[in-house]
ZADOTOR-57518 format. One record per residue (C-alpha): x, y, z; residue in one letter. Coordinates in steps of 0.2 Angstrom, whole numbers, plus 5000, padded with zeros to 4 digits. Layout:
XYZa ...
END
This chain:
500050005000m 501550125003d 502050104985d 500350144979k 500250294990n 501850364982v 501150344965e 499450424970m 500450574978k 501350594962s 499650614953y 499050744966g 498150634978v 498350684996g 499150535005v 500450525019p 502250525014d 502950385025d 504750385020s 505950415005d 506250225005q 504550204997s 505050314983h 506650214981q 505650054980h 504550114966v 505950174956s 506750004957e 505149904954e 504350004940t 505649974926p 505549784929t 503649794927a 503749894912r 505049774904g 503849634908r 502249704901r 502849844890g 502149994899g 502950164900t 503250254917a 501650354915r 500650204911d 501350124928e 500950284937q 499150294930e 498850104934m 499450134952a 498450284955y 496850184952f 497450034962g 497749924947k 499149804942e 499849784925q 499249614919q 499149624900l 500549664888k 500549834880r 500849784862n 499849924853f 500550084847g 499650224838f 499450154821w 499049974827s 497650034838i 497150154825a 496950004813g 496049914827f 494750054829v 494550104811c 494149924806s 493049894821l 492050054817l 491949994798s 491050154794t 490950144775w 490749954776e 489349974789g 488450094777l 488249964764f 487649834777a 486349954785a 485950054769f 484149984767l 483450054784y 484050234780g 483450224762f 481750174767q 481650314780n 482450474773g 482950414755g 484550484747p 484350664755a 483950594772g 485550474771l 486650624767v 486050744780y 485850604793g 487650554790f 488250734793i 487150744809f 487750574815a 489550624811w 489550784821l 488550704835g 489750554836s 491250684836l 490450764852a 490250594860v 491950524856v 492750694861a 491950674878s 492450494880l 494150534874a 494350664888e 493850534901m 494950404893a 496450514895s 496150544913m 495650364917m 496450254905p 495750084911l 495049934902s 493349954911g 493050124902g 491350194906q 491050104923y 492750154929h 492450334925w 490650334933v 491350264949s 492550424951i 491450554943l 489750514950a 489050584967p 489650474982g 488050394987r 487550344969w 489350304962a 489350124966k 487650084959f 487850194943l 489550114940s 488849944942y 487349974930t 488450054917t 489649904918g 488249784914w 487649894900l 489349904892t 489649714894v 488049664886i 488149794872a 489849724867w 489249544868q 487749584857a 488849684845g 490049544843q 488649424838a 487849554826s 489449604817v 489949424814a 488249374809f 488149514797l 489749454788a 489049274788a 487449344779s 488449434766i 489249274762i 487549194759q 487149344748g 488649314737m 488049134735v 486349194730v 487149314717l 488149174709n 486849034710h 485049074706d 484448904713s 485148934730y 483848974744v 484749034760p 484148954776t 484449014794r 485348854799w 486648874785q 486949054790g 487248994808t 488548874802l 489449004792i 489349114808f 490148974818y 491548954806a 491849144807l 491849144826i 493149004826f 494349094815v 494049254825i 494449154841v 495949084833f 496649254829i 496249324847n 497149184855t 498549094845f 498949244835l 498649374848a 500549414849r 500349474831w 498749564833l 499449734833p 500349694816k 498749614809i 497749774814e 499049884805g 498849784789l 496949784791i 497049974792l 497949974775i 496649854768f 495249974776h 495850114765v 496450014750v 494749924750g 493850094750f 494650144733f 494449964726a 492649984727i 492450174725m 493350184708i 492450044698p 490850104706l 490950284700v 491850244684y 490650104678l 488950144685a 487650264677p 487550424687h 486050514694g 485750694696s 486250804711a 484350834714k 484050654716d 485450644729v 485250804739f 483450844738v 482450684736t 481650614753f 480850454755v 479550404768n 479250214764a 478950184782g 477250264782g 477650394796w 476650554798s 477950664791s 479650664782d 480450734797g 479950594808l 480450464795s 482150554794w 482450534813f 481950344811v 483150324797g 484650404806i 484950234814v 485950184798t 487250324801s 487250304820v 487650124817f 489150164806a 489950264820f 489550144834l 490950064845g 492250204846a 492550164864d 493450004859s 495050094861a 494650134879c 494349944883h 496049914876m 496950044886s 497949924897e 498749854881e 499250024873i 500950114876h 500650284883d 498750254884a 498250424891s 498850514876t 498750384862v 496950324866v 496050494864p 497150544849n 496650374841v 494850394845m 494750564836m 495850514822f 494850364818s 493150454818l 493850584807l 494650464795l 493150354795n 491950494793g 492850564777v 492850384770l 491050354775g 490350514768f 491350494752s 490650324749m 488950374753l 488950504740i 489650394728a 488350254730i 486850374730l 487450444713f 487650264707c 486050184713l 485450124696g 483750044697s 483150074715i 481749954713d 482949814708d 484149854722a 482749854735l 481949684728a 483649594727t 483549414732p 485349434740t 484549524755g 485749674752f 485449814740p 487249854739f 487649694730i 486349724717e 487049904715i 488749824712f 488049704699l 487149854690q 488749954690a 489949814684t 488649714674n 489649564680s 489349444693r 491249414695g 491549594697g 490049614710a 490749464719t 492449534721v 491749704727m 490649614739t 491949504746c 493049654750i 491549724761v 491349554769m 493149524773l 493249694781l 491649664791m 492449494797a 494049594801a 492949714812a 492349554821s 494149524827i 494249684836g 492449664843v 492949504851m 494549574858a 493549724865t 492149624872a 493349504881s 494349644889r 492749734895m 492149574903l 493849534910w 493949714918a 492249704925f 492649524932a 494249594940r 493149714950d 491949564954n 490549634944g 489949474936v 489649294942p 491249184942f 492349334943s 493749234951n 493849134935q 493449274922l 494649394930g 496149284928r 497549324915v 498449174908h 500249204914e 501249164898s 500149244885s 499549384896a 497749354889l 496049344898p 495749174891l 494249134901y 493349294896s 493749254878i 492949084880l 491449154888v 491249284874c 491449144861t 490149034870i 488949184871t 489049214852s 488749024849l 487249014860l 486449174853l 486749104835a 485648954840l 484249074843i 484349124824n 483948944819i 482248944828g 481849134825s 482749264816s 481549394824a 482149334841a 483949344837f 483749524829n 482749574844a 484149524856i 485649604846v 484649764843s 484949814861i 486749864855t 486350044851t 485350084866a 486550004878s 488050094870f 487350264871f 486650234889t 488450194894s 489050344885y 487850464892a 488050424911i 489850464913p 489650614901t 488250684912a 489350654927m 490750744920l 489650894914l 488950904932h 490650924939k 491151054927r 489551154929l 489651144948r 491551184949n 491651164967d 493551194972p 493551044984v 492350914976k 492650954958d 494550954958n 494650844943i 496250744939h 496350784920w 497350684908g 498550754895p 497050764882w 495750894888k 494551014880m 494651154893g 493351244903p 492451334888i 492351204874l 492251054886g 490451094893p 489851134876v 490450974868v 489750874883n 487950954881v 488050914862c 488550734866a 487150714878l 485850784866i 486450674852y 486550514863s 484750544869v 484150564851i 485050414844a 484550304859m 482650354858f 482550324839f 483450164840s 481850094849f 480750134834w 480250004820p 480650044802s 478750054798t 477350134806a 476249974804t 477149834812v 476949644814i 477849524825l 479349504813q 479549694810t 479249754828m 480849834836n 481049744853w 482549834858s 481649944871a 480949794879l 482649704880i 483549864885w 482249884899g 482549704904g 484449734905v 484149884917i 483049784928i 484249644928f 485749754933s 484749834947v 484049674954v 485749594953f 486549744961y 485349734976v 485649544977v 487449534974r 488349684967g 488149794982r 489049664993h 490349594981n 490749734968y 492449814970k 492849964960w 494350084958p 495150154974i 493950294976v 494150344994d 495950434992p 495450504975i 493850574982r 494850674995r 495350784980n 493750774970q 
END
């Protein structure tokens, strides 16, 4: 505890200075720890400040984690996959302005998260931040609830992204074989094959994961041009009026404005998951600086690529009726076919999208497992003793990776019985993410506005927005989070049946109720959290 007090004092936490011997001990031990796990002096100090030991290897630098986040966000690739939802509700013009709205809103959200990631670079991310920033009597409960929401969001996200890649594979088979009729059980088997490849990369090839993610970043950019160039060059072009003025309200809503809000889910989805860098913080060199910079860089790069691709595909739509009626299940595959007039060409272009979606799943599993491991380390989930373990030689949370794998395999079984039930479960992703973003952002804004010299003496990291820009960005982030979360609950059409109903509100409410009940029964007794008592003396 003496060593920890020394580190805390160096970060401005008021703790007694017992002797100079403690300082000497830290200076002798820290280089050894850094050599074993790859951290910098600042990384060690920040871990000690929050009472955590370095257990994972810090293998990621700026470009490798940039590849990780950019590929996981898969903004331009995600637009292809979720294109139909936004096109039916908003049309071409709705997609353009919805993308700009989502991009700006996401920048505000990510800037707020980046600021907190800089001051608290821990794998737990949002629930760690809440435990420090929330009012004392609510901190433990809000932290615990945020932890569960984040864990479930990443588990559902892992299943949904991998299943999307599997569905695109089936779409390519339909494109090339007219007699093929895709079935749910076949899609589930393809999903299983993808999951096993993803697990293999996250375990046996984990030591090379930073290099793999660097290569994926190159593929992410090169793949963009490999699709953009033939699409723009070969496809017939529509008019500017068709793209920037034409709205569509195919959902039957009472107004075009309401239809537009329902359709922004397409663009919201394209920017979802930027907090992945936060959950990898304990594997990144100089995390308090690199993580926020990577988060902003990834959102800016993916925003530019995504907006460019969106404009290109809207100008090159071809026959809209054929695209919407395609038997492949994905309008973008039909758009590729019309552009190239070649099944082979359309297959190659689709394959690029599929491979990048599968690559995103690699990062999603890594993030989901680190988030689960971090929450288990603080005794937030059942079987925390096992899930919080790190394999000594590989420095990987293998038990957490195993649970993430089993969770995805079990969720995929639901799809065999009912695709509607599977979609209902994974649809919780958007609402859970934005709830986990809004809670710490609101706590940070509260401290900023109250500005009590004793209670609100925030321990800022090296990346901060300042006293003027910070509150403005936080308010914008909260407004966008509420809008995105609210409309993520809406179905795509005003008239719904069992198969088209959006059940995410029900599932999200169930998660909230579960976390509250579980907190009362177990969490309030067993849940541990970052060392808040000495920290709160200065906050």
